[in-house]
TIMI-947895 format. One record per residue (C-alpha): residue number from 1; residue in one letter; x, y, z. Coordinates in pm, whole numbers, plus 50000, padded with zeros to 5 digits. Example, Ala and Ser with C-alpha at 12.3 -4.5 7.8 and 13.67 -1.06 7.14 Angstrom:
REM TIMI-947895
[pt 1, a, [51230, 49550, 50780]]
[pt 2, s, [51367, 49894, 50714]]
REM end
This chain:
REM TIMI-947895
[pt 1, x, [31847, 59142, 79425]]
[pt 2, x, [31826, 59547, 79593]]
[pt 3, x, [31934, 59663, 79182]]
[pt 4, x, [31695, 59418, 79036]]
[pt 5, x, [31400, 59547, 79311]]
[pt 6, x, [31482, 59886, 79208]]
[pt 7, x, [31441, 59778, 78804]]
[pt 8, x, [31134, 59614, 78879]]
[pt 9, x, [31016, 59886, 79085]]
[pt 10, x, [31159, 60198, 78923]]
[pt 11, x, [30891, 60277, 78693]]
[pt 12, x, [30635, 60292, 79024]]
[pt 13, x, [30851, 60469, 79206]]
[pt 14, x, [30849, 60761, 78992]]
[pt 15, x, [30561, 60789, 78935]]
[pt 16, x, [30479, 60822, 79361]]
[pt 17, x, [30687, 61036, 79364]]
[pt 18, x, [30576, 61295, 79048]]
[pt 19, x, [30261, 61255, 79236]]
[pt 20, x, [30403, 61284, 79599]]
[pt 21, x, [30533, 61594, 79452]]
[pt 22, x, [30264, 61806, 79319]]
[pt 23, x, [30056, 61704, 79659]]
[pt 24, x, [30339, 61843, 79853]]
[pt 25, x, [30348, 62221, 79659]]
[pt 26, x, [29946, 62184, 79738]]
[pt 27, x, [30002, 62128, 80073]]
[pt 28, x, [30267, 62392, 80163]]
[pt 29, x, [30054, 62635, 79968]]
[pt 30, x, [29749, 62530, 80160]]
[pt 31, x, [29914, 62530, 80505]]
[pt 32, x, [30045, 62906, 80499]]
[pt 33, x, [29662, 63001, 80347]]
[pt 34, x, [29542, 62848, 80654]]
[pt 35, x, [29785, 63027, 80926]]
[pt 36, x, [29674, 63335, 80786]]
[pt 37, x, [29311, 63330, 80779]]
[pt 38, x, [29381, 63199, 81154]]
[pt 39, x, [29533, 63444, 81269]]
[pt 40, x, [29246, 63721, 81151]]
[pt 41, x, [28996, 63404, 81343]]
[pt 42, x, [29159, 63418, 81682]]
[pt 43, x, [29197, 63772, 81682]]
[pt 44, x, [28929, 63905, 81618]]
[pt 45, x, [28642, 64108, 81756]]
[pt 46, x, [28415, 63929, 81979]]
[pt 47, x, [28133, 64085, 81786]]
[pt 48, x, [28263, 63983, 81485]]
[pt 49, x, [28383, 63568, 81612]]
[pt 50, x, [28089, 63364, 81538]]
[pt 51, x, [28115, 63505, 81115]]
[pt 52, x, [28482, 63494, 81098]]
[pt 53, x, [28466, 63114, 81232]]
[pt 54, x, [28214, 63007, 81034]]
[pt 55, x, [28388, 63160, 80712]]
[pt 56, x, [28716, 63007, 80808]]
[pt 57, x, [28557, 62631, 80848]]
[pt 58, x, [28373, 62699, 80524]]
[pt 59, x, [28653, 62808, 80342]]
[pt 60, x, [28896, 62476, 80385]]
[pt 61, x, [28582, 62194, 80602]]
[pt 62, x, [28596, 62070, 80196]]
[pt 63, x, [28958, 62135, 80071]]
[pt 64, x, [29077, 61902, 80357]]
[pt 65, x, [28805, 61630, 80353]]
[pt 66, x, [28930, 61595, 80004]]
[pt 67, x, [29287, 61575, 80051]]
[pt 68, x, [29201, 61346, 80360]]
[pt 69, x, [29055, 61125, 80142]]
[pt 70, x, [29315, 61102, 79914]]
[pt 71, x, [29547, 61039, 80155]]
[pt 72, x, [29292, 60755, 80270]]
[pt 73, x, [29301, 60562, 79994]]
[pt 74, x, [29654, 60564, 79935]]
[pt 75, x, [29727, 60270, 80128]]
[pt 76, x, [29466, 60093, 79944]]
[pt 77, x, [29599, 60142, 79612]]
[pt 78, x, [29969, 60022, 79745]]
[pt 79, x, [29817, 59728, 79888]]
[pt 80, x, [29643, 59683, 79497]]
[pt 81, x, [29920, 59817, 79261]]
[pt 82, x, [30222, 59751, 79455]]
[pt 83, x, [30179, 59449, 79680]]
[pt 84, x, [29975, 59194, 79431]]
[pt 85, x, [30125, 59216, 79142]]
[pt 86, x, [30401, 59149, 79355]]
[pt 87, x, [30441, 58800, 79347]]
[pt 88, x, [30119, 58679, 79144]]
[pt 89, x, [30309, 58837, 78842]]
[pt 90, x, [30631, 58665, 78862]]
[pt 91, x, [30402, 58310, 78869]]
[pt 92, x, [30138, 58394, 78598]]
[pt 93, x, [30466, 58442, 78303]]
[pt 94, x, [30671, 58135, 78499]]
[pt 95, x, [30976, 58380, 78567]]
[pt 96, x, [30937, 58221, 78901]]
[pt 97, x, [31077, 57888, 78831]]
[pt 98, x, [31383, 58078, 78697]]
[pt 99, x, [31414, 58356, 78959]]
[pt 100, x, [31390, 58113, 79258]]
[pt 101, x, [31637, 57887, 79105]]
[pt 102, x, [31936, 58047, 79167]]
[pt 103, x, [32150, 58119, 79425]]
[pt 104, x, [31953, 58362, 79594]]
[pt 105, x, [31628, 58155, 79783]]
[pt 106, x, [31304, 58229, 79752]]
[pt 107, x, [31301, 58363, 80135]]
[pt 108, x, [31593, 58596, 80053]]
[pt 109, x, [31375, 58712, 79747]]
[pt 110, x, [31087, 58740, 79921]]
[pt 111, x, [31259, 58935, 80191]]
[pt 112, x, [31435, 59159, 79984]]
[pt 113, x, [31075, 59274, 79821]]
[pt 114, x, [30892, 59289, 80071]]
[pt 115, x, [31186, 59519, 80287]]
[pt 116, x, [31261, 59760, 80007]]
[pt 117, x, [30912, 59803, 79912]]
[pt 118, x, [30704, 59791, 80222]]
[pt 119, x, [30953, 60068, 80310]]
[pt 120, x, [30900, 60291, 80008]]
[pt 121, x, [30567, 60272, 80102]]
[pt 122, x, [30591, 60359, 80418]]
[pt 123, x, [30781, 60661, 80324]]
[pt 124, x, [30533, 60781, 80050]]
[pt 125, x, [30254, 60780, 80280]]
[pt 126, x, [30465, 60925, 80601]]
[pt 127, x, [30511, 61223, 80359]]
[pt 128, x, [30192, 61239, 80324]]
[pt 129, x, [30041, 61248, 80640]]
[pt 130, x, [30338, 61438, 80763]]
[pt 131, x, [30245, 61749, 80476]]
[pt 132, x, [29876, 61693, 80564]]
[pt 133, x, [29862, 61684, 80966]]
[pt 134, x, [30169, 62040, 80924]]
[pt 135, x, [29930, 62183, 80655]]
[pt 136, x, [29601, 62127, 80822]]
[pt 137, x, [29682, 62179, 81180]]
[pt 138, x, [29600, 62534, 81260]]
[pt 139, x, [29310, 62422, 81081]]
[pt 140, x, [29247, 62066, 81303]]
[pt 141, x, [29362, 62353, 81593]]
[pt 142, x, [29053, 62554, 81559]]
[pt 143, x, [28790, 62232, 81526]]
[pt 144, x, [28905, 62017, 81824]]
[pt 145, x, [28821, 61742, 81718]]
[pt 146, x, [29115, 61514, 81660]]
[pt 147, x, [28898, 61115, 81737]]
[pt 148, x, [28651, 61200, 81413]]
[pt 149, x, [28698, 60894, 81186]]
[pt 150, x, [28856, 61036, 80885]]
[pt 151, x, [29095, 61303, 81044]]
[pt 152, x, [29274, 61079, 81340]]
[pt 153, x, [29291, 60777, 81048]]
[pt 154, x, [29503, 61030, 80786]]
[pt 155, x, [29707, 61206, 81034]]
[pt 156, x, [30037, 61182, 81245]]
[pt 157, x, [30169, 60802, 81287]]
[pt 158, x, [29857, 60562, 81175]]
[pt 159, x, [29864, 60595, 80824]]
[pt 160, x, [30248, 60408, 80853]]
[pt 161, x, [30109, 60136, 81002]]
[pt 162, x, [29807, 60125, 80689]]
[pt 163, x, [30078, 60106, 80476]]
[pt 164, x, [30314, 59857, 80543]]
[pt 165, x, [29952, 59658, 80619]]
[pt 166, x, [29815, 59744, 80286]]
[pt 167, x, [30112, 59631, 80114]]
[pt 168, x, [30242, 59336, 80259]]
[pt 169, x, [29880, 59185, 80279]]
[pt 170, x, [29820, 59234, 79934]]
[pt 171, x, [30194, 59061, 79892]]
[pt 172, x, [30091, 58755, 80068]]
[pt 173, x, [29730, 58715, 79927]]
[pt 174, x, [29915, 58717, 79612]]
[pt 175, x, [30156, 58492, 79699]]
[pt 176, x, [29867, 58287, 79807]]
[pt 177, x, [29544, 58344, 79467]]
[pt 178, x, [29855, 58290, 79235]]
[pt 179, x, [29581, 58565, 78999]]
[pt 180, x, [29627, 58921, 78953]]
[pt 181, x, [29280, 59027, 78908]]
[pt 182, x, [29147, 58817, 79155]]
[pt 183, x, [29429, 58896, 79432]]
[pt 184, x, [29445, 59283, 79318]]
[pt 185, x, [29048, 59285, 79419]]
[pt 186, x, [29081, 59072, 79749]]
[pt 187, x, [29331, 59311, 79888]]
[pt 188, x, [29104, 59633, 79824]]
[pt 189, x, [28775, 59455, 79976]]
[pt 190, x, [28996, 59303, 80281]]
[pt 191, x, [29178, 59635, 80352]]
[pt 192, x, [28896, 59853, 80250]]
[pt 193, x, [28656, 59618, 80547]]
[pt 194, x, [28918, 59674, 80753]]
[pt 195, x, [29014, 59990, 80769]]
[pt 196, x, [28687, 60152, 80690]]
[pt 197, x, [28430, 59945, 80926]]
[pt 198, x, [28618, 59686, 81143]]
[pt 199, x, [28866, 59929, 81324]]
[pt 200, x, [28686, 60252, 81342]]
[pt 201, x, [28366, 60092, 81437]]
[pt 202, x, [28441, 59777, 81662]]
[pt 203, x, [28802, 59749, 81735]]
[pt 204, x, [28933, 60170, 81798]]
[pt 205, x, [28690, 60234, 82082]]
[pt 206, x, [28825, 59973, 82311]]
[pt 207, x, [29198, 60039, 82263]]
[pt 208, x, [29132, 60157, 82664]]
[pt 209, x, [28864, 60197, 82923]]
[pt 210, x, [28588, 60443, 82793]]
[pt 211, x, [28493, 60712, 83116]]
[pt 212, x, [28156, 60759, 83209]]
[pt 213, x, [28075, 61065, 83374]]
[pt 214, x, [27775, 61281, 83490]]
[pt 215, x, [27721, 61606, 83311]]
[pt 216, x, [27496, 61934, 83450]]
[pt 217, x, [27250, 61994, 83177]]
[pt 218, x, [27339, 62356, 83143]]
[pt 219, x, [27355, 62649, 82859]]
[pt 220, x, [27661, 62507, 82798]]
[pt 221, x, [27590, 62141, 82732]]
[pt 222, x, [27327, 62279, 82488]]
[pt 223, x, [27506, 62442, 82348]]
[pt 224, x, [27775, 62141, 82280]]
[pt 225, x, [27501, 61944, 82172]]
[pt 226, x, [27269, 61871, 81806]]
[pt 227, x, [26957, 61857, 81996]]
[pt 228, x, [26731, 61850, 82308]]
[pt 229, x, [26364, 61745, 82256]]
[pt 230, x, [26082, 61579, 82497]]
[pt 231, x, [25924, 61268, 82444]]
[pt 232, x, [25654, 61050, 82667]]
[pt 233, x, [25922, 60889, 82767]]
[pt 234, x, [26148, 61240, 82951]]
[pt 235, x, [26405, 61456, 82759]]
[pt 236, x, [26662, 61357, 82583]]
[pt 237, x, [26971, 61545, 82510]]
[pt 238, x, [27122, 61429, 82145]]
[pt 239, x, [27494, 61502, 81985]]
[pt 240, x, [27623, 61655, 82339]]
[pt 241, x, [28023, 61642, 82258]]
[pt 242, x, [28279, 61711, 82540]]
[pt 243, x, [28567, 61926, 82393]]
[pt 244, x, [28844, 61722, 82235]]
[pt 245, x, [28658, 61421, 82329]]
[pt 246, x, [28576, 61133, 82103]]
[pt 247, x, [28171, 61092, 82191]]
[pt 248, x, [28038, 60732, 82284]]
[pt 249, x, [27722, 60843, 82345]]
[pt 250, x, [27498, 60950, 82025]]
[pt 251, x, [27244, 61029, 82331]]
[pt 252, x, [27163, 61043, 82659]]
[pt 253, x, [26834, 61041, 82936]]
[pt 254, x, [26791, 61414, 83110]]
[pt 255, x, [26730, 61361, 83456]]
[pt 256, x, [26593, 61532, 83782]]
[pt 257, x, [26857, 61522, 84076]]
[pt 258, x, [26697, 61254, 84265]]
[pt 259, x, [26755, 61065, 83918]]
[pt 260, x, [26367, 61130, 83773]]
[pt 261, x, [26320, 61155, 83396]]
[pt 262, x, [26272, 61564, 83353]]
[pt 263, x, [25966, 61537, 83239]]
[pt 264, x, [25744, 61795, 82956]]
[pt 265, x, [25542, 61940, 83259]]
[pt 266, x, [25872, 62058, 83378]]
[pt 267, x, [25977, 62231, 83049]]
[pt 268, x, [25646, 62427, 83049]]
[pt 269, x, [25735, 62566, 83376]]
[pt 270, x, [26040, 62696, 83271]]
[pt 271, x, [25900, 62867, 82973]]
[pt 272, x, [26006, 63228, 82993]]
[pt 273, x, [25981, 63500, 82692]]
[pt 274, x, [26375, 63498, 82687]]
[pt 275, x, [26584, 63181, 82639]]
[pt 276, x, [26788, 63377, 82875]]
[pt 277, x, [26533, 63273, 83113]]
[pt 278, x, [26460, 62983, 83013]]
[pt 279, x, [26815, 62847, 83076]]
[pt 280, x, [26814, 63009, 83455]]
[pt 281, x, [26505, 62811, 83530]]
[pt 282, x, [26639, 62486, 83388]]
[pt 283, x, [26991, 62561, 83577]]
[pt 284, x, [26851, 62578, 83850]]
[pt 285, x, [26648, 62273, 83839]]
[pt 286, x, [26997, 62039, 83892]]
[pt 287, x, [26947, 61886, 83575]]
[pt 288, x, [27241, 61584, 83444]]
[pt 289, x, [27270, 61324, 83189]]
[pt 290, x, [27525, 61037, 83157]]
[pt 291, x, [27777, 61108, 82921]]
[pt 292, x, [28073, 60818, 82799]]
[pt 293, x, [28345, 60914, 82577]]
[pt 294, x, [28720, 60852, 82534]]
[pt 295, x, [28909, 61122, 82692]]
[pt 296, x, [29063, 61417, 82454]]
[pt 297, x, [29493, 61331, 82629]]
[pt 298, x, [29440, 60946, 82525]]
[pt 299, x, [29449, 61115, 82123]]
[pt 300, x, [29849, 60972, 82083]]
[pt 301, x, [29775, 60672, 82337]]
[pt 302, x, [29560, 60544, 82045]]
[pt 303, x, [29787, 60649, 81785]]
[pt 304, x, [30044, 60444, 81850]]
[pt 305, x, [29798, 60144, 82011]]
[pt 306, x, [29704, 60120, 81662]]
[pt 307, x, [30015, 60184, 81490]]
[pt 308, x, [30155, 59874, 81684]]
[pt 309, x, [29884, 59724, 81612]]
[pt 310, x, [29881, 59728, 81259]]
[pt 311, x, [30233, 59681, 81242]]
[pt 312, x, [30225, 59303, 81438]]
[pt 313, x, [29945, 59205, 81250]]
[pt 314, x, [30189, 59298, 80950]]
[pt 315, x, [30458, 59123, 81090]]
[pt 316, x, [30182, 58821, 81154]]
[pt 317, x, [30115, 58840, 80757]]
[pt 318, x, [30490, 58875, 80689]]
[pt 319, x, [30569, 58527, 80898]]
[pt 320, x, [30235, 58301, 80718]]
[pt 321, x, [30394, 58473, 80345]]
[pt 322, x, [30764, 58304, 80411]]
[pt 323, x, [30597, 58000, 80521]]
[pt 324, x, [30378, 57969, 80294]]
[pt 325, x, [30672, 58040, 79994]]
[pt 326, x, [30904, 57774, 80224]]
[pt 327, x, [30648, 57466, 80186]]
[pt 328, x, [30369, 57585, 79974]]
[pt 329, x, [30453, 57742, 79663]]
[pt 330, x, [30548, 57566, 79390]]
REM end
């Protein structure tokens, strides 16, 4: 069975190996370039650091984004082109009647296919993730924002869970739908919704209870935010991000020490000739705002939780597939 599976799969395997080799060459080259430039950034003169950091970010953000998107879509391609046709091809060509009536039972046939090809899927995606994680490590260290959805989903261990889930999902959908094109389209749609919408926007933030804290509104807080504004209802701070954390608060009301809103009249009283004087005046007013976030030290727990979640669902899908092929498939 293993030899037969390899003969049926060898074309896809060789194509995947060639593509991975090409990506590996590029990522190794890019990784060494990033490391060379990072050395200059961390050793810059104080007067030149802002310019050097901006240039470093501009030089590599686009390239890493493109390669990260490529890794992000790799599991969906595996599910669509490896998983979905796995059984539907046999069903549409009517070879299932021959294959499943030999000495090898349909359960063993499916088990061999699933294990062999799922391991291949995980290996391809895992090596891609390992290379990208190494190549982008200095850039990620510089940016310090590992919880960003694209970064989180394309680094370290979670891509392994995506690959296993996508392949088994495609296989089970193909087993149930019995039509290759329909199974491919449905696999791509379901996996995309789960990977890009449901998990990052609905599920992930609830892996652990978020932390809510009070942050002093000072010059450091302003430097970590996108904007500060005042309207009829009081002052608000937008886009504040604690170093390395995953912010769950897009905006927050700026409050006085007694909890009342910071008003425009108070802000006018602090308008000085220089920005430093403005901030010093604001700091003396003892302002604060509420901030909800997932701390930076939860990055690895979140990685393992999400990987475990995907692998658990993958096992449930596989169990359903074995039940279906034994009792419903004919």
